[in-house]
C-alpha positions as CSV (number, residue, x, y, z in Angstrom):
1,M,2.1,5.0,-13.8
2,P,3.0,8.7,-14.6
3,A,2.2,11.0,-12.0
4,E,-0.8,12.7,-14.3
5,E,-2.7,9.5,-14.3
6,R,-2.4,9.2,-10.4
7,K,-5.5,10.0,-8.1
8,A,-4.6,12.2,-5.4
9,F,-6.7,12.2,-2.0
10,L,-6.3,13.3,1.4
11,M,-6.1,10.8,4.4
12,R,-6.2,11.3,8.1
13,I,-3.8,8.9,10.2
14,D,-2.9,8.4,13.6
15,P,0.5,10.3,14.3
16,E,2.0,7.0,15.8
17,L,1.2,5.2,12.9
18,W,2.5,7.9,10.7
19,A,5.7,7.7,12.4
20,E,5.9,4.0,12.0
21,L,5.3,4.2,8.5
22,E,7.9,7.1,8.1
23,A,10.7,4.7,9.7
24,W,9.7,1.8,7.6
25,A,9.8,3.9,4.5
26,A,13.1,5.3,5.4
27,D,14.6,1.9,6.0
28,E,13.4,0.9,2.5
29,L,14.3,4.0,0.9
30,R,10.9,4.9,0.1
31,S,8.8,8.2,0.6
32,V,6.0,7.5,3.1
33,N,3.8,7.8,0.1
34,G,5.8,5.3,-2.0
35,Q,5.5,3.0,1.0
36,I,1.9,3.2,1.5
37,E,1.2,2.4,-2.1
38,Y,3.7,-0.4,-2.0
39,L,1.8,-1.9,1.0
40,L,-1.9,-1.3,-0.8
41,R,-0.5,-3.1,-3.9
42,Q,0.8,-6.1,-1.6
43,A,-2.6,-6.2,0.2
44,V,-4.5,-6.1,-3.2
45,Q,-2.2,-8.9,-4.6
46,K,-3.0,-10.9,-1.7
47,R,-6.5,-10.5,-1.9
48,R,-6.8,-11.4,-5.6
49,K,-4.7,-14.4,-5.1
50,A,-7.0,-15.6,-2.1
51,A,-9.9,-15.1,-4.3
52,Q,-8.5,-17.1,-7.0
53,E,-7.6,-19.9,-4.9
54,N,-11.2,-19.7,-3.7
55,E,-12.4,-20.2,-7.0
56,Q,-10.4,-23.2,-7.9
57,D,-11.5,-25.1,-4.6
58,S,-15.3,-24.5,-5.5
């Protein structure tokens, strides 16, 4: 997605959590912003998959 289409927002975050995310991002050669976006995308995909499985079980 091009940068001009991305939504910018401010976020307050615990310094210890920031440090963990920063280290994790460095391990995976990502920026902290990229790591947070990656984790959010994974969470959304997991939620969608669970919702689809619940619909199929109904």
